[in-house]
N, C-alpha and C positions, 0 to 999 in steps of 0.2 A: 543713501543706497538701500534699496529695498531688498529685504530678505523673504525667501519662499520655502515655507513648511510644507510637505506633505503628509496628508493622511490616508491610511489606505481604507477603501470604500468596497462593498459587496451589493450587488442586487439579487434576492432571492425569491422565488415564487413560493410560498407555504401553502399549506392546504391543496398539495398541486402532486400528482404523480408524474408530471410533465411539463416542460417550459411552456408559458403562456396560458396556463390555468392558475387556479387558486388566487391568491392576493399577493402581489410584488411589494416589497419593503427593502428599504435600503439599510445597511448595517455598517456604522461607521466607529472603528476602534481609536480611542483616544489613549494618551497617555496619562491624562488628566483631564478635569472640566475645563471646559472652555466658557467664554463668556456667552450667556444667555443668546444674547443678540446673533452671535456668530451661529449659534446652532441652529436658532430659526431661521436663519439666511441658507443654511446649508440644505435644511429641509424643505424650505421654500425652492431652492433651485432645484432640488432633486424631482419636485412635484408628484410626489406618491404619497398615498393618503396616509402612511407612517414612515420616518426614519428613526432607527432605534440607534442611541449612543452607547458606546459600553467603555467603561474605564477598569481596567485591571490593576489592582494592587494586593501584594501580598496572596495571589491566590483566589482571591475573591473579586467577584463582577457586580458593578453596579450599571445600573440602566435606566434610561430615560428615552421618552418617546416624544417626537413631536410630529405634527400635521403640518401641512404648507402653511398655515396660520397660527397653529398655537400648540403649546405643551399638553399631553393629556395624561390624565391619572394611570392608565391600565391599556395594554395593546395586547393582545395574544399573538396575532400571525406575526408582528415584528419580534417579538420575543421567542418564537419558533424560529425565525429568521436567523436571529442573533445565535440561537444554539446550534442551528445548521452550521452556521460559518466555524464557530469553535469546535465542533464534532469533526466536520469536514475537510476545513482550510489549516487549522491551527493546531490539529493534533491533540485535542483534548481526549485523554485515554480513559476517562471514569464514564460511568454509565449514568452518571447524573451531574446537573450544573444547577447549583443555587445562584439567584440572581437577586442582589437587593434592590429595590426599587425605593426610592424616597417617599414616595406617595401610596405604594401599595403592599409593602412590605416585602418578604421574602417570597420568591416566586420557582418554582421548581421544575426542571424540565429534564425528562428521562429519555434514553435512546433504548427503544426497545429491540428485539431480536429480528422483527419483520421489518427494521429502516423507519419504522413510525417514530415520530416525536410526540411525547406525552406531556402537556402541560398540566401542572398543578397548581391551582389559582382559587382564591377564596370564593366561595359560593354570594352571589349579592342577593340581599333582600329586595322584595319589589312590594309594593301597595296598590290595592286597585282604587282608581280615582275615578270620579263620574265622567262620564261622556262629554265629549265637545263637540259641538256643531263645527265649529272651525277646523277643527282637526278631521273629523268625517268630510267636510268639503275638500279639504287640502289633499286627502288620499284618493278621494274620488271612487269611495267602497264603502259598504256598511261595516260597522266597526262593531263586533261581538262583546269586546271587552280593554279597557285603557288602565295601563299598570305603569308606575312610576318607580324609578330607582333614584339615588343619589345625581346620577347624572344623565340617563336614558328614559325615553319613555317607549313602552311596549303595547304594540296594538295586534290584538288577535282578531282575525277574521275568518270568514266561514270557510275557506278551501284554500288546497294548493294552489288552483287555477287561478284565485284571485291575487295570490301573493307574486306568480309567475307574471301576471299580465298588469299589474299597477303601472300607473304612470303618473306620479302624483306632482302637484305644485310644490316645486322645489323651493320658490321664493318664499310661499307661505310657510313651508315646513321651517325653513331657515330664521323664520322671525319667532319660533317657539323658544323658550328658555332651556333649551337640553343639547347636549353633546350630540345627541343622535336619536333617530325615530326606528325603532325595531319594528317591523311587522312579519308576523307567524302565523302560521296554523298547521293543523294536524296533516301529515305528508300521505301522499298514495302509497308510495312504495317504500317509504322511509319514516322513522316515526315523526319527524317535523319538519318543517321549512322554514326559511325566514329570508328577509332582505332588511339590510341597514343603508339608511340616508342619514348624512351629515352635513347639511349644507352649512351650519352654523358654526363650523370648524374647518370649511375649507373643503369637505369630501361630498360631492353629490351624490355617489354610491360607492359604498364600499363593497369589494368584492366577495370576502370572506372575513368575518368578523369574530375573533376569538372572544375579545371581551364580552361582546352581548350574548354570548353562550354561558356567561357566568349567572346570566338572569333567566335565559331559556330552559337551560336544564333544569333547575330546582321546579319551574312551572311544569315543564311537561312530564318529568318524572312524577310529579303528585298528580298531574292530569292522567296520565297513562298509567299510572300504577306500577313503574318498573323503572329501575336504577341504571339500565345500561341501555343506551340510545343512540340510534343512527340518525345524523341532521344532515341537510344538504342547505347551501345557501344558493339561493336562485338567482345569481347576478350573471351578466353575460359571460363572465369567465368560469363560473361557477366553484363549486368546492364541497368536499364531503368532510364531515368530522365526526368522530367516533366518540362518544360522550359517557361518561359515570359520574354519578351523583354519590359522593363517599362524606356523609355527614354534612358538615359547613364547607366542604371543599369540591371542586367538581374537578374532573380530569377530561381533558380534551386532546384527542389524539389526530395526527395526519402527518404527511409527509410534506419534505421541501425538496427544492431544485434550484441549484445555482444558475443564474442567467449571466451575471456579470464580474468580474473583479476588474477593480482599477484604483486610480489615486487622485484624491482632491488636491490643489494647489492653493493653499492659502497665502497670499501676500500680505 
């Protein structure tokens, strides 16, 4: 006889002031960790850029993130979505939540008075690397600087207009040995803009990428000579991020909106 268990699941638009903007993430609440294969299957079924899984034990929250094809080390928008679910739907009554990630350590989310949620993440180091003709060709635009982190590559181009109108060769980008390709430039009306492509991990283009800003914020803070920054990600859905560099940490703020609440049936 087959038995069926149900798991609560939410879908939240993160870095958004209204539904259908920002970056949608699924948030799945667990009593204990399930097999990795099942977690991956749930994320693939959701078919969103990330699904966050949370386990609560003795008042502490553990978090992991999966794309449709793989587990990732860090995800900003899905962490914001997870905090939103705890604050708005599970009556978490303190102003700060600490998530423990087995891959990225302790991650802090604070609920501000203006309904913004602020992520406190470790800043990521980047190093300049030589230009690549293969990368220039895949992006279809002139590259002004190429930087590498542990999992992503960051490309600086000449203008916001170039970032906005990029039509890269996603097949070629997916063959590069990186989680994602961040393309960025100084903004016209904000401090900087970006887009994020991750075909190697099953995401052609991510709408708003909090983890990418752990590299972008230190770069632009140094470049512009300021620690408080306003950023926009120029995907079709779009998103605003309010950023601050604090030593070896970055603060990334935005809002989140619930789209859906449901149940997963596990047989």
